[in-house]
C-alpha positions, -999 to 999 in steps of 0.1 A, spaced: -185 176 286 -168 141 303 -161 119 274 -161 78 278 -133 59 260 -142 23 247 -115 -2 242 -127 -29 223 -122 -64 239 -113 -94 227 -143 -116 237 -131 -134 268 -157 -168 264 -147 -170 231 -113 -171 236 -112 -202 256 -93 -229 243 -106 -265 250 -85 -296 249 -92 -333 247 -105 -350 277 -78 -378 277 -54 -385 311 -28 -408 300 4 -386 315 4 -353 331 -1 -334 305 -28 -351 291 -43 -349 325 -35 -308 322 -53 -307 288 -86 -329 307 -89 -303 334 -83 -276 310 -114 -290 289 -134 -294 321 -131 -258 331 -138 -241 299 -170 -261 302 -174 -248 336 -165 -210 326 -192 -217 296 -218 -223 323 -210 -192 343 -190 -211 376 -158 -188 374 -147 -201 404 -149 -239 391 -129 -228 358 -101 -213 381 -98 -242 401 -97 -269 372 -72 -245 354 -51 -244 386 -51 -283 386 -39 -281 348 -7 -255 361 -3 -281 384 0 -310 362 19 -289 332 33 -254 341 38 -251 305 5 -250 291 2 -217 274 -36 -230 274 -40 -234 311 -21 -199 319 -46 -182 291 -78 -198 302 -72 -186 337 -64 -153 327 -95 -149 309 -112 -164 335 -94 -140 361 -103 -110 337 -142 -117 335 -139 -120 378 -123 -83 379 -92 -101 393 -70 -80 364 -37 -80 383 -35 -120 387 -48 -119 348 -18 -100 340 6 -125 352 -11 -152 336 -11 -138 304 26 -125 307 37 -166 315 13 -174 285 35 -151 263 67 -165 277 55 -200 265 38 -189 235 48 -154 220 28 -154 193 -5 -163 212 -27 -138 200 -54 -137 222 -31 -132 255 -13 -103 233 -45 -82 225 -59 -87 260 -28 -80 280 -27 -49 261 -60 -41 270 -51 -42 306 -24 -22 304 -47 2 282 -68 5 313 -40 12 337 -27 43 315 1 28 306 -2 33 268 31 25 254 31 -6 269 -1 -14 249 9 -4 218 39 -26 224 12 -55 229 -13 -43 202 19 -39 176 25 -75 182 -13 -81 178 -12 -71 142 16 -89 132 4 -124 145 -31 -117 133 -29 -88 104 -65 -95 93 -81 -89 129 -102 -57 129 -100 -55 168 -66 -50 170 -61 -26 147 -86 -7 164 -74 -11 200 -40 -3 187 -55 32 171 -68 36 204 -35 32 223 -20 60 197 -49 82 201 -37 85 240 -3 88 232 -15 121 203 -1 102 170 -35 112 157 -20 108 122 -11 70 130 -47 67 151 -64 75 120 -46 51 97 -55 21 122 -91 32 126 -94 35 90 -78 2 85 -100 -15 112 -130 -2 93 -117 -15 57 -117 -52 77 -147 -44 93 -171 -17 78 -201 -30 99 -184 -25 134 -202 2 151 -172 6 179 -147 12 150 -170 43 140 -177 60 175 -137 54 178 -131 71 144 -158 96 158 -141 105 191 -107 106 171 -125 130 148 -136 152 179 -97 156 188 -88 171 157 -118 193 159 -134 177 128 -167 182 145 -188 176 114 -172 141 106 -168 130 138 -212 135 136 -215 113 106 -190 87 122 -214 88 154 -248 83 137 -234 52 116 -222 37 144 -259 43 158 -276 32 130 -253 -3 131 -261 -6 168 -288 21 184 -280 3 216 -244 21 223 -252 44 254 -222 59 254 -220 73 216 -251 85 224 -237 104 254 -209 114 228 -236 126 204 -252 147 230 -215 164 240 -208 170 206 -243 186 196 -243 206 232 -210 221 220 -224 228 185 -250 249 205 -277 226 191 -293 218 233 -325 203 219 -305 179 203 -281 172 229 -308 165 251 -324 143 230 -293 124 228 -289 121 263 -323 111 270 -312 78 247 -282 75 264 -301 76 300 -329 54 285 -304 24 282 -285 30 310 -294 46 339 -268 42 363 -239 62 346 -238 96 365 -217 112 336 -251 109 312 -271 127 338 -241 149 342 -241 159 309 -278 162 305 -276 187 336 -254 207 320 -277 207 288 -305 219 306 -285 243 327 -274 258 294 -312 262 277 -319 279 308 -339 254 323 -327 253 362 -351 230 374 -340 200 352 -305 210 355 -310 205 392 -328 175 393 -302 156 370 -271 168 388 -287 156 421 -291 125 403 -258 123 391 -239 131 426 -265 104 440 -250 80 417 -211 96 422 -207 120 449 -165 122 432 -179 139 404 -163 173 402 -182 183 376 -217 176 389 -206 199 418 -193 228 402 -222 231 376 -250 227 410 -232 257 427 -242 272 392 -276 266 399 -274 276 433 -257 303 427 -281 318 403 -310 312 426 -290 339 452 -282 306 477 -248 315 475 -234 299 507 -253 265 492 -235 269 461 -196 281 479 -204 247 495 -207 232 463 -180 250 446 -159 236 475 -165 203 473 -159 206 435 -124 221 440 -116 194 469 -119 168 439 -102 192 413 -82 221 428 -77 228 391 -110 240 378 -104 274 371 -137 282 361 -149 268 398 -125 292 413 -135 321 396 -179 312 402 -167 310 441 -153 341 437 -182 356 424 -206 344 450 -182 351 477 -180 388 461 -222 388 462 -216 382 500 -195 409 504 -163 390 512 -144 411 493 -105 396 500 -119 361 494 -133 369 463 -102 385 451 -79 354 460 -105 333 443 -104 353 407 -66 354 413 -64 317 415 -87 310 385 -64 335 365 -34 312 378 -50 283 363 -56 300 330 -89 310 338 -108 344 326 -130 363 345 -157 379 325 -161 414 321 -195 418 341 -176 399 368 -150 420 368 -165 456 367 -189 442 398 -160 434 415 -142 467 407 -175 486 419 -182 466 456 -143 466 458 -151 509 451 -178 510 477 -159 487 503 -130 512 501 -150 541 508 -171 526 537 -137 519 554 -126 559 551 
């Protein structure tokens, strides 16, 4: 099931640095604009804050504080590319600026450049070795680079520094899942939710884990919690729909998968599983249409090729079905024995008819 990964971001507002308001020189003027910009930011006036930081940089282009604060404001409004440049300039001026180092690493992480993120987190840890957040973020980067041993060390040290951090527990739980230590992962998720029961993505992860263990009742209850906390996440509805489908409740599964697609029409997994429901209801034409959408979004879904082949088979389209089964096998999929027997039976009947 689709999983969410959470990066522990430094609190942007907390990282803002104010400065004295005196304006007796260009540097002092810059500090004055930085201070006013920080005040605007705290009031939620991000554009006004950025305007003041622009003036501060114009007065003193060597003010690391001005570059840092503008980076934070740009990140806050979603301008991550602009923020990246500002964090980089901050670090050129002051290489030991912890907030710039950590937040730039977060931008690299979100872009999928995990090696660059790891480099920044390494330096953040060196600058402030008692900050749990830097250790946790470095653990995430190591996990994405398949250094599971290093990730384990970092997560454990983060928890040693801050044992009541729910995000650190959930990240350790995700790592345990990656190592197939499901019971340990479940304990981590439970611990995270005891510390903060409002973490919708952790409820979702718990639901995924319980579903994989066959506890479908527990899984749907966990997804219920995730959706109650955040009803705008398509993946939550998709995952609950899959759990309902596995338990045989096609009606509830269809409702959830329809909602998932309303929220995100690019969710291939939802198209694929709604196709299964339609095939179960013998609506093979609509099932094939859903499988087509799923494969358009992700042509490497081996199981979906097999399911599409089965739907084609039920329509008597033998050659097309055979091509779909072959494609599934090329991608590492397996055709179950019942489908193979049905295929051979229909293929044989078709050959007799042609003779």
